[in-house]
C-alpha angles and dihedrals in degrees: 000000000000122000117247110264118262121232114261090239091057092048090049091052091049090050094046093049091049092047091052090051090052091053137270096273105088091191089061095075139037128242087248089058089047093050092050092049090047091046090232134122117265089238090056090055092050092045091055098033113025095189142009092261088064089049090052090051090048092051091048092051096042094049094047090048093051092044095048093044088055103036101034096042110138112307115208110253091217091069117099119229094270090049091051091048091050092047093055092049090049090050088050092060091048090047093054090052094047101038105030095156092051090045090052092049092049092046089057100037105028123193132300115250091251093049119132091242096053089044090052092048091050091050089049091051092048092051094044092049092050092048092048094242092124130032107270090214088065094055095100092055100030093099090058091045089056100036096048095063092040090054089047092053091048092051097047094033088237120222124228093265093053090047092051092052093047093045092054094042095049094047090049090051092050091051095051 
C-alpha cells in the first residue's frame, strides 16, 4: 500500500530543514546525503527541486520566512521608536538561540535588497527620521548601521550581553 502523498510545501520544509542541518554550503553535500538526512527518496528531492539552484532559492526563502516571522512578529504600537528597536534586537538574540541553523545561513548569505526584513528596516528608519528619533543626516547609511551589528550577532551567535552592548551602541550611533 502506498503512503498518501505529502504536500509539496511539507516536503520543501523537510528538505530545507535537512539542508540546514547539513550546513549552509549546498555544494558541501550531495543530493543523496540530503535525501538521507531528510528521510526522503532521492527521486522525491529531484521531483520537488530539480537542481541545486532551486535548493538554494528554497533555503533563501525559507530562512527569510522563519527570520521575519520571528523578528517582525507584531510590535506593539504603543512602543516608541527606541522601544521598537530594542524589541527587535531582543528578539534577534532569542532567534539565534532557537534557530541556530537558520541564523548561520543568514549570517553567511544575508538578505536580498528587496527582502521583507530590509524593507521593514527601511520603513523604521524613515519613520524614526521623520519623528526626530534618529539623525536625519544618517538616513542614507542607517540600514548599514543596523544591518552590520545584526549580521555580526548572527555570525558569532551573540549572547544576550553582546546583543545588549550592540543594541545600545547602534541606537546611540543613530541618534548622533
